[in-house]
N, C-alpha and C positions, 0 to 999 in steps of 0.2 A: 504493500499499499504505500508506495513512494508519494503518491499525490499529496497525502497529508503531512509529509515530513517538513517540519518548520513552520507550519501554518498556525496562526492564532485562531483558535474555535471556542466559541460559546456553546455549551450544553444547557438550556434550561431544564429544570426538573432532572438534573444529572445524579440526584440521590435516589432515584426511583427505580422502578422495576427494570425499565430498559436502560436507564440512564448508567445505572451501575454496571452494565455490561458493555455499554458503547464507550465510556470514559477510559477505562483501561486499554480497549483497542485502540483508540485514538492516541493515548500517551505511547503505547508500544509502537505505533506506527511514527513517532517522532513529532507529534503535533504538541504545541502548548494550549492546555486545556483550561479554561475558566468555567465553573459551575454555579448556576444561580438557582437557589431553592430556598425553601422555607423550614427544612428539616433540621433537627439538632445537629451541630457542627460535627459530632461524633459519627454522623453517617457520611461525611464527605470523602469521596474516593480519594485514595492514596496517589499523591503525585500530582493533582489538580489544585488550581487556585479556588478557594471556596468563597463565594459572597452570599450572605444571607439576605435575600432580595423579595420584595413583594412585587410581582410584575403585574398587579392590578394598578400600580402607580406608574405613570409613563416616565417619571423621573428616575424611578428604579431601572425601569426597562432600558432607558438610555445609558444608563450607568453600567448595566450588564452588558450591552453591545458595543461599549467604547474600545475601539482599537482591535477589533476581531475581524476576520476576513470571511468565517463561515459561522452561520448558526444552525444547531440542531435544536428545535423548539419541541421538546418533548413534555414540557410542563402542562399538568392537567389536574383535575379534581377527580379523585377516585371514590366511586361511590356505589353501593350495592343497588340493584333496583328498588328494594324498600326505602333506602335513603333518597333515591332520586324522586320517587313517588311523593314522600312525605316533606322534604324539604328541596323542591326544585329550585327555587330562587338562590339558594345557598349553592347551588351547583351550577345553574346556567350563569348568572352574573358574573362571577370571577371568571368562568371560562371565556365570556366574551370579551371582557377586559383585558386579560393577560394575552389572549391570541391576537386582539387588535393592537394593543401597545407594543407587543414584541416585534410584529413585522413593521410597523411604523417607526420603531425605534432602530430596527436593522437598516431600513432605508435611509433614514436621516444620518447614520453613521457610515454609510457606504459599503455595507457588508456586501460581498460578492457573490455568495451562494448561500441558500436558505432552504432548510427543510421544515416542512409542517407535517406533524403527526396528527392525522385525522382518526377515523374509527369506522369500523363496520356497522355502528349503529346509526350511520347516515342513511342507510340503505332502506327502501320499502322491501317488507318480506317477500321473499321468493325462493324458489328452488335453488338457485344459484345465484350469487350476488356479482354482477359484471359493473366494471367501471362505468361503461357508457350508459348504464340504465339508472344512473343517480336520479335524473330529474324527472323520471317517469312516474314517480308517486312521493308520498310523505314519508317521513321516517316511521318506523314502527312505534306504535303507543308505549311499548316497554322501554324505548330509548328517545322518547320525543324531545327532552331537553337537550341531552348529549348531542342527538342527531342534528338539531337545528344549531346549537353553538358550533359545532364543527363543520356544519355546511357553510355557516357564515365566514368561517375562516377561509375556507377554500374560495368562496366569492371574492373575499378581500384580496387573495393571492392573485386571482385571474384579474382584478381590477389593477393591480400593480403592474402585472404583466403589460397590460394594454396602455395605461397611462405613462408609466415610467420606463418601459422597455426593459424591464427587469425579467430576463428570461430564465435565469438559473434559479428557479424556484422549484423544488420538488415536492411532492405530496405522496405519502404513504397511508394506505387504509388498512391497518392490521386487523387479523383475525383476533380470536380471545387469547391474550397474552398471559402467561404464567412464567413462574421461575422465582428464584431467590431474590430476596429484598422487595418482595412483595408486601401489600398489607394484609395481615393475616388475622387481625383482631378488630372487633367493633364493626360499625356501619359502612367502613370503607371496604371491607373484605369482599371479594367476588367469589364465585362458586369453586374454583380450584384451591386457592388459599384456605378457603373456609373448610373445605373438606380434609385438607391436609392438617389443620389445626385439630380438628376434632378427632381425627385418626391418630394424631400424635398424643393426644390426651386418652386414648384408649376406650372410646365410647363405646358401649355395647348395652343394648342394641343400637345400632347406627341408623338413626332416622333420617331419611331424605325427602325433600319436598318434591311432590309430582309423582309421575309414574316411571319415570326415567327415559321416556321416549324422545324428548327433544335433542336435536343433533345441534353440535357446535363444531366450529373450526378452531382447533387449539395449537398455538405456537410458541414456542419458547422463546423467553426474552433476548437470549443470545442471538438467535436466528433472526429476530426483529432487528437488532442492533446490527448485524452484517448487512441486512437488507438495506438500512439507513446509509451506511457507508458505501454501499453500491450504487445506490441512485444519486447519491450526491456527487460521487466520483466520476459517474458517467454522465452527469448532466442531463439526466431524464426529467424532463419538465412537464410530463403528463401524470396523473394521478395513477398510481398502481396499488393494486390489492397485494397484501403480504399475508399468506396463509399457509396450512401445511400442504396444499397441493393435492389432498386427497378428498374422500367423500364425507370427511367430517367423523365425529365421534359421538355416540348417544351419551347421555347423562349416565345411564345405567352402565355402559362400558367404562366411563370414567370412574364411576364409583368402585366398580369391580377392581380396576388398576389400583386405585388409592388404598382401598382395604385390603388387598392382596399383600400389601407390605407390612400388614399389622399381624401381630402376634400376641394372643391367639386371634384367630379369625372372627370377627363380630357377626351377629345376625343383622342383616340389613332389613330394614322396614320402610315402605314407601307410603308417603301420605298424598295421595291423589287430590285432596280437598285443597292444597296448597297451591299458589301460583307456580307456572312452569316456566313463563316467558314465551318467546317465539317458538314455534314448532321447529323450525329448522333455520340454521344461520351458517352458511358455507360460501366461502369467496371463490371466485373464478381467479386462478392465478396464472393464467396463460399469458398475460401481458409481460409482466416482470419475467416470468420463464423464458419468454422469446429473447429477453436481453441476456440471459444466460445465468439467472439467479435461481438457486433451489435451497430449501431449509436442509439442515443436516441431522438434527436431533429427534430422534423418535419419542413418542408420547410415554411411553414406559420409561425410558431413559430418563427423560425430563422430570417426570413426576418422582422418580427414585432420587435424583439429585436435590430437588426441591425439599422434599421431606427430610432428607439428611441435613440440608443446610438449615431449615427451620428448628430442627431439634437441636442443632448445635449454636443456634443465634437467636435464641427466643427473646433474650433481652433487648438485642439490637432491633428485632423486628417490632417490638413494642413501642419503639421511639419513633416510628414511622408515621409522617403527617398524613393527611388525607390529600393534601396539594403535592403531586409527585414532581 
């Protein structure tokens, strides 16, 4: 990755799930990396400059972008479906503010390349989610606020390309990301870290919401970080999905993988009276694959690694802010 050698790079949300994979990769490639986040400084990646900044404030965003050539904008609000349903303003408003502020700050500071991290939640539910189908419908009701916040970020990026001729803006739309350094506790925990936390606690019986039939596209954070490096280095300036490239995994299959690492094996009980989310959410990854990118980490391998990390770093995991 000689492209990154000697470059000054900002990673917003660099203490989060993907950022903690991306930052070491950039440092190893010879980049000088600044991280902007709200987490406890103890979570700052080794070898990076850490600035504790609130990107909902434009002056903080300008400070973050000062003197850098490339921005990887990963910062986001992490929230479970329950949290987003009950506290939508606490989710939507900060997302809009720091997405808007960070892109504008990067433009004012003369940043050359910019990566915007979108989400699979922007799509209308369908059998397979394809990049060019984005505006054929509305975001899922299960991702209404995240979907619109991230859509607006994509619209802003398009506006900057048109008005300012800023062509080196890349957009990725990741599948459901999991891995070490995630939020495992409280309202910010998503399905994979929630299952891992409960499995690590030895819950038995192991009660799971729904009937296990919904299908999700799951990808390890390290593969997402690799995809980010890939699209920026290659100057890919059209949105690309980043997913497993397969047919997806049912929640039942996911639970079986997670509990398969438990000893003793628990009794699994399903509660079909509880919400299950969208029936299917799988990304079409043909576009990014046509450029030559594919993920490397299998689901079973990734779950095993994540469970091991959580069991060894529970104290660190508890210090994670909802803002990644």
